[in-house]
Every structure is written in C-alpha cells, then in structure tokens.
N, C-alpha and C positions, 0 to 999 in steps of 0.2 A: 504494500500500500504506500502510495506516495503522499507525503504531507507537504503542505505549503510552508514556506519559511517566511516569517515576517520579522522585521526589526522594529522594536519599540522606538519612539521618537528620541529617547535618551541615547539609545544605541546608535541611531543615525547621526546624532550630534557627535558621539565619540568618534565615529568613522570620519566625519567631516574635519574634526579637529586633528586627527591623526594624519589625514591626507595633507592638510594645510601645513602642519609642522614639518613633514618630510619634504614637501614641495618647496618650502622656504629654504631648506638646507641645500637642496640641489634640484634643479629642474629635471623632471622625469622620475624622481624618487617617489613622489606621491603616487604616481601612476603604478609604480612597481609595488608599493604598499597595497594599493587597491587590488592588484592582480593576486598578491599573496592572500589577501582577505577573501577575495572571490573564491580562490581554491579551497580555503578552509570552509567557507559556507557551502560550497558544493559537496565537500566531503561530509559535512554534517547532514545535508539533505539525503545523501546516498546511504549513510549508515548512522542514523541519529543516536543510537544507544552505544556506539563504539567508544565514545569519549568518556573520560573519567567523571564520575559524580564527585562534586566538591562538597556539597552539603544538600541533604534532602534530595529533591529531584532536579537540582541545578547541576548542569554539566559544564565542563570547560574544554574547549578545543584550542590548541595553540597554532599560531600562524608560523609559516616557515620564513626564515630570513629576517623577520621583524618580531620584536619581543612583545607580542600582543596575545591576549587571551579573549576568546569569544565565549561568553557565559550565556547559556540558553536552557530552556526547558522543553521537553517533548510532551506534547499534548496529543490526544487521540486524533485530531484533525489537522494539527499544525505544529510547527516548531517556532518558538518565540525566543528571539535574541534579546536578552535583557541589557547586555553591556558588551562593549568591545574596548578593553582596557589594556594599557601598557603594563607589562608585568612588574615594573618597578613601583607602580602605585600600590596603595594599600590593598592586599588581596581580598579584603572583606568589603571593598567599596561597592560591589554589585549587590550586596545584601539589602541595601536601602531600596533597590529597584525590584527585588524579588517579591516583596510583599504587596506591591501595587497591582491593580487590576491588569491582567494580561490581555 
C-alpha cells in the first residue's frame, strides 16, 4: 500500500531555511541539499517503517552528505514529516511538533 507523504508547515520552513543556509555558502549547494533530502523522502515513502523509532511512533531518517534528520510518523493513510533538523540542534526539538494536530 502506498501512503502519501506530507510535510507539516514547520517542516517546510526547516527545509527552506536549510536550503537558504547552504545556498548562501556556495551557489548550487542548496540544490544538492534538496537532492539529498528528496532521496531521503523517497526512501521513507518506499519503506516507511525501515527507519529507527526515536520515541513512540516518531521515526528518524538521516540524509546523506548533509547532517540532517527527517522526523516523521507513519499513519494508516499517510506519512507526516514533523521536522527536518540539523543534527547539531537539540535532538529533542521535534518533540514540540509531535504533539500538535497532524
């Protein structure tokens, strides 16, 4: 069964901020960040329960070449991305988002 993948608005903002940060450092680096993130999201869609559960039903996938974690939950009809956070940030930062309406 294929589930749709959605990014919560806060996760979309995380992605935007990450893209801008990398693009400001070097032209094209933001695009490469997005490619790595897209690959991680595709892997999540293909095998949603393959990634590690970090707490309760929240799972984390890591991107390649960029130190980011994608925090998400698998629901019966969809996959909800709660946060896309740099791994140097507080690893508990996603928790504030997990309790909100998905």
